[in-house]
C-alpha positions as CSV (number, residue, x, y, z in Angstrom):
1,M,104.7,-39.6,46.0
2,S,104.3,-38.2,42.6
3,Y,104.6,-34.4,42.0
4,K,104.6,-34.2,38.2
5,R,100.8,-34.1,37.6
6,F,98.8,-31.0,38.0
7,K,95.4,-31.3,39.7
8,Y,92.3,-29.1,40.1
9,F,90.5,-28.1,43.3
10,H,86.9,-27.1,42.7
11,I,85.9,-24.1,44.8
12,S,82.4,-24.2,43.2
13,K,80.9,-25.6,40.0
14,T,82.4,-22.9,37.9
15,K,85.6,-22.1,39.9
16,K,88.6,-24.4,39.9
17,I,92.2,-23.8,41.1
18,R,95.1,-25.6,39.5
19,F,97.6,-27.0,42.0
20,L,100.6,-29.3,42.5
21,S,100.8,-31.4,45.7
22,L,102.6,-34.1,47.6
23,I,101.0,-36.1,50.4
24,S,103.1,-37.8,53.0
25,S,102.7,-38.9,56.6
26,S,104.9,-35.9,57.7
27,K,103.4,-33.3,60.0
28,I,104.8,-30.5,57.9
29,C,103.6,-29.1,54.6
30,V,105.7,-26.6,52.5
31,I,103.5,-24.2,50.7
32,F,104.9,-22.4,47.7
33,L,103.1,-19.1,46.7
34,H,104.0,-17.6,43.3
35,G,104.2,-13.9,42.2
36,F,102.1,-11.4,40.3
37,M,101.0,-12.8,36.9
38,S,103.1,-15.9,37.4
39,D,102.2,-19.6,37.6
40,I,103.5,-23.0,39.1
41,E,105.4,-24.2,36.1
42,G,108.7,-22.3,36.8
43,E,112.0,-23.3,38.3
44,K,111.1,-22.4,41.9
45,P,108.0,-24.6,42.4
46,T,109.6,-27.4,40.5
47,K,112.7,-27.3,42.7
48,F,110.8,-27.1,46.0
49,A,108.5,-30.0,44.9
50,K,111.6,-32.2,44.1
51,F,113.2,-31.2,47.4
52,C,110.0,-32.1,49.4
53,H,109.7,-35.4,47.4
54,K,113.2,-36.3,48.4
55,K,112.6,-35.4,52.0
56,K,109.1,-37.1,52.1
57,I,107.4,-33.9,53.2
58,N,104.0,-32.6,52.2
59,F,104.1,-29.9,49.4
60,L,101.6,-27.6,47.9
61,A,101.9,-25.0,45.1
62,L,98.8,-23.4,43.6
63,E,97.8,-20.8,41.0
64,Y,95.4,-18.1,42.2
65,S,92.4,-17.1,40.1
66,G,93.3,-15.5,36.8
67,H,96.8,-17.0,36.9
68,G,98.1,-20.0,35.0
69,K,95.3,-22.4,34.3
70,S,93.1,-21.5,37.2
71,Y,89.6,-20.1,36.9
72,G,88.6,-16.5,36.3
73,K,90.0,-13.3,34.6
74,F,93.2,-11.8,36.0
75,T,91.4,-8.4,36.1
76,N,88.8,-9.6,38.5
77,G,91.4,-10.8,41.0
78,N,93.0,-9.0,43.9
79,I,95.0,-9.7,47.1
80,S,91.9,-10.6,49.1
81,K,90.6,-13.1,46.5
82,W,94.0,-14.7,46.0
83,T,94.6,-15.1,49.7
84,S,91.1,-16.7,49.9
85,D,91.9,-19.1,47.1
86,A,95.1,-20.2,48.8
87,H,93.4,-20.6,52.2
88,K,90.5,-22.6,50.9
89,L,92.8,-25.1,49.2
90,I,95.1,-25.4,52.2
91,K,92.1,-26.0,54.5
92,S,90.7,-28.6,52.2
93,K,93.9,-30.6,51.5
94,F,96.2,-30.1,54.5
95,N,94.0,-28.9,57.4
96,E,95.7,-31.2,59.9
97,K,99.3,-30.1,59.0
98,N,101.7,-27.4,60.2
99,F,103.1,-25.1,57.5
100,I,106.3,-23.6,56.2
101,I,105.4,-20.9,53.7
102,V,107.7,-20.0,50.8
103,G,106.5,-16.7,49.2
104,S,108.0,-15.4,46.0
105,S,107.5,-11.6,45.3
106,M,103.7,-11.0,45.7
107,G,103.5,-14.6,47.1
108,A,105.3,-13.2,50.2
109,W,102.4,-10.7,50.7
110,I,99.8,-13.5,50.4
111,G,102.0,-15.5,52.8
112,L,101.9,-12.8,55.4
113,N,98.1,-12.7,55.1
114,L,98.1,-16.5,55.6
115,I,100.4,-16.3,58.6
116,K,97.7,-14.1,60.3
117,I,95.0,-16.6,59.4
118,L,96.9,-19.8,60.2
119,K,98.8,-18.4,63.2
120,N,100.3,-21.2,65.4
121,K,100.2,-23.7,62.5
122,I,103.0,-21.7,60.8
123,K,106.5,-23.1,61.6
124,G,108.6,-21.0,59.2
125,F,108.5,-18.4,56.5
126,I,110.9,-17.9,53.5
127,G,110.6,-14.8,51.3
128,I,112.1,-14.5,47.9
129,G,112.3,-11.0,46.5
130,S,109.4,-10.2,48.9
131,A,106.9,-7.5,47.7
132,P,104.2,-6.8,50.3
133,E,102.2,-3.7,49.6
134,F,103.9,-3.3,46.2
135,L,100.7,-2.1,44.5
136,E,100.7,1.1,46.5
137,K,104.4,1.5,47.2
138,L,106.0,0.5,43.9
139,M,103.2,1.3,41.5
140,W,100.5,3.8,42.6
141,N,102.8,6.1,44.5
142,K,105.1,6.4,41.4
143,F,102.4,6.8,38.8
144,T,102.0,10.1,37.1
145,K,98.7,12.1,37.5
146,K,97.9,11.1,33.9
147,I,98.1,7.3,34.7
148,K,96.1,7.8,37.9
149,K,93.4,9.6,36.0
150,I,93.2,6.7,33.4
151,I,92.8,4.2,36.2
152,A,90.1,6.3,37.9
153,K,88.2,6.9,34.7
154,K,88.7,3.7,32.7
155,K,89.0,1.4,35.8
156,I,92.1,-0.2,34.1
157,Y,95.6,0.7,32.9
158,N,98.0,-1.6,30.9
159,L,101.4,-1.2,32.3
160,E,104.3,-2.3,30.1
161,H,107.3,-3.6,32.1
162,G,110.0,-5.6,30.5
163,N,108.4,-8.0,28.0
164,Y,105.1,-8.0,29.9
165,V,101.9,-6.0,30.0
166,Y,100.2,-5.9,33.3
167,P,96.5,-5.0,33.2
168,L,96.0,-2.9,36.4
169,T,92.5,-2.3,37.7
170,K,91.2,0.3,40.1
171,Q,89.7,-2.4,42.3
172,L,93.1,-4.1,42.6
173,F,94.6,-0.9,44.1
174,L,91.7,-0.3,46.4
175,D,91.8,-3.9,47.7
176,G,95.6,-3.6,48.1
177,K,95.1,-0.8,50.6
178,K,92.8,-3.1,52.6
179,N,95.6,-5.7,52.9
180,Q,98.3,-3.6,54.6
181,V,100.8,-6.0,56.4
182,L,103.8,-3.9,57.2
183,K,102.5,-1.7,60.0
184,K,101.2,-4.4,62.4
185,K,103.7,-6.5,64.4
186,L,103.3,-10.3,64.5
187,N,104.6,-11.8,67.7
188,I,105.2,-15.4,66.6
189,K,108.4,-17.2,67.4
190,I,109.3,-18.8,64.0
191,P,112.3,-18.9,61.8
192,I,112.1,-16.3,59.0
193,T,114.6,-16.1,56.2
194,M,114.6,-13.5,53.4
195,F,116.3,-13.8,50.1
196,H,116.8,-10.7,47.9
197,G,119.0,-10.0,44.9
198,T,121.1,-6.8,44.6
199,K,120.2,-6.6,40.9
200,D,116.5,-6.9,41.6
201,E,115.0,-4.2,39.3
202,S,111.4,-4.8,40.4
203,V,111.5,-4.7,44.2
204,P,114.2,-3.0,46.4
205,T,115.9,-5.0,49.1
206,T,114.4,-2.7,51.7
207,F,111.1,-4.6,51.3
208,S,112.7,-7.8,52.8
209,K,114.0,-5.7,55.6
210,K,110.6,-4.3,56.3
211,V,109.1,-7.8,56.4
212,L,111.7,-8.8,59.1
213,K,110.8,-5.7,61.2
214,I,107.2,-6.9,61.7
215,F,108.5,-10.1,63.4
216,P,110.1,-8.9,66.7
217,K,110.3,-12.3,68.3
218,A,111.3,-14.3,65.2
219,E,114.6,-16.0,64.5
220,K,115.6,-13.8,61.5
221,K,118.0,-14.1,58.6
222,L,118.5,-11.9,55.6
223,F,120.5,-13.1,52.5
224,I,121.3,-10.3,50.1
225,I,122.3,-12.2,47.0
226,K,125.1,-10.4,45.1
227,G,124.1,-10.0,41.4
228,G,120.8,-11.8,42.0
229,D,117.8,-10.7,40.0
230,H,114.1,-10.5,41.1
231,S,113.3,-14.1,40.4
232,L,116.3,-15.8,42.0
233,S,115.7,-18.9,39.9
234,K,119.3,-20.0,39.3
235,K,120.3,-23.4,40.6
236,K,122.8,-22.0,43.0
237,Y,120.2,-19.7,44.6
238,L,117.6,-22.4,44.8
239,K,120.2,-24.8,46.4
240,K,120.8,-22.2,49.1
241,M,117.0,-21.7,49.7
242,C,116.6,-25.5,50.0
243,K,119.3,-25.6,52.6
244,E,117.5,-23.0,54.7
245,L,114.2,-24.8,54.2
246,D,115.8,-28.1,55.4
247,K,116.9,-26.3,58.6
248,M,113.3,-25.1,59.2
249,I,111.9,-28.6,58.6
250,I,114.4,-30.2,61.1
251,N,113.7,-27.5,63.7
252,S,109.9,-27.9,63.4
253,T,109.8,-31.7,63.9
């Protein structure tokens, strides 16, 4: 079981997705879904890959189109396309398995989309600084009239946040509205654990609480990490996440 080499999955002749995977005889596959403009070279996917390697569990982490070293321009992507990228790869590589999804930030939104698609194959869900519907709730609704006009007219706006510039397109916001996940209840009995930092400057802790509300029958936990930032990539946080992941794996077998 080697997890250190990145591979490519060809969706078509011109479209390829970069991913990291572990194959084992286990019936469970842990899927890590990264955040907005992120990739799979960070602390979280590395830690979860090492954990799954140790436990001899299947693992998959991927980069959606326009992210990392996957195909396409970031500005052509949206929640629907990124969900589709993930689903195609999962179906191709791990179709016979059951899944525990770990979604970081926007990855939690894509994870919720996948839960609807994969349904009874989902055996658990972990959210890290979960940000479903962030495009409308945390961006569009807070934009000034001036910014909204720029997006409507130029079809793009470069948002500066911290050390990053996020190129936000009109089609991204329109597609986000089609991917609402917080209003419809999901009646599946699975363990769901949310992690959210008190010092998260990107996404309020209320978002993790909103996610828990859509699962009325789930076995729910919420860890509010005192002093934790948005990424929650410190070793002590990741150790806690792996502990919860281990419980989910044991309960699902």
